[in-house]
Steps between C-alpha positions, in 0.01 A plus 500: 500500500627227274469170689643285216823314543663744259357794696630364830848465355490867393366591844821354647707714267310819587519423873870439465542839332308669782714333767836571338467847345817611669703228322607436143212325319651335192307308240679181606392551859138589424442231235651241732265596783213330317696277262440699184747490211723809503484499121130588511457668834494863372220419256305291749523769763392780263217294364373397846553819699458756224837681541860397473674350807734799511211742493311306765796490740573867435146589575498317836834648599382853422171441688692377805728805481197732478349348813818544693539861382171574670537285811864597568519880438845539657673216312722603210354431154811312386483280809141410422593427139780261615277334761235429232740314282640766277858411580449195278336690217829589335485146372128491435325829445758778483456684830873527568479867612264703717414707191393201299287375786333843522426498127345157514293597805372809321403297197296266722336749734518828311704664789860494618555306824543824687167646377322170548609488861355846556171427324447129417311434178438127490467337164250217471647177382373383167318172483779366280750559784314255719322236299533291185489698176178470308519727202200525266748508217588141571141365508518452124756225555281281721385300201854433382569131440800381702651156438769308681754347261835327509740734324801331341840649568630716220842653426480864388716780373433793731565872474493637855318834509584706807339839540169684439217280364433749222841427356434125460411566132853628443642178650261303287644662183846396616378145547343502154839604358663203672227262366552621146877493517539154648182317386533287811142584602293582193167644617299294254643169622598570864281615790537848649480560877523778757615451859393774737685522833338813638162668519525819295231664711703474823864483390725803450542546124877449503468178699243335263617168349358323200649234270410486132544141390500273198508125499835349392633154446869578575697719741517863396853611398641838601341782306500882487136525611574331837253217451566205736379148550237430767247231583130528582463199732227239451227436748138571591368836402169685504450653160248758379460609143480873423352616171597851386755766580807417709408811702234290672742230621514672838121452546540129436790470747306686770207267451720192544668635816201674657200278416599165356794413728333556842198298391709220344687395807815466279854597606734701282833360380826694515500623143356826368181557302565449126318551171484300179424726207307276254525772233673835473392853428726500194279233343142576612289800604524581870140383573586157360797434731489181706710460815511222757585623851669234715512491879744232622346274767645271764526141385307369798168649385237679702529521875 
């Protein structure tokens, strides 16, 4: 059990989920239970628990339904599904019909609800369903140097990518077209940023949001590429430097959320994780890439 202040706050979240499985459990509600920023809650939850919040809630609801299938042999399956919170899943997990509930149950337990009721086959919970994630893959990041800096506000031109993460490169090409056409943010004289709103590991591909940004000194006029003006606000940030491929940025982000943040006592600010690309793959070999990963922190400092 994690007895740290951070761990106790997550314990409140997990207890709240257990107590209110038959209700809608939105990110706003769960993050507010322990005063976490809703901008970062999905990543914090996944890093701490080991699975996404949607998957965790779904697992508990299916487990509760399985127990009732066995203990209440005469109760209709659809009534058990509704009693275990699946009437709210149309908004959260997609169990809007008995058939979809049955499919999800079979994926979890290997049997349909009807067959499970006749011959229960209990599935052991994984350790990651119950305790903080501790992946060996992340151990390599424990020696990462993290600094706290005061980031100065910057105005940026932003191309809003919406859709599968693997298509970000296509959006990047569109942003490059805008850069070349307008010269408002030349890459050799203006900084390049990325703002990531969602965790690609736990977000449905079509819902993934990422902004490709270039520093500008003036407002962005209307343009065919759809680039708009945004601001990356100033303030305290934790920053870690990643050397090498951008494919490894996720490892750095998980280290910040899973290891550094709980031990630091810091609070997260309501702005997403963002990256500063100190050089670009068009200019240097992939192994020579340098990227600063910023985690916005509350101005008040550590708790």
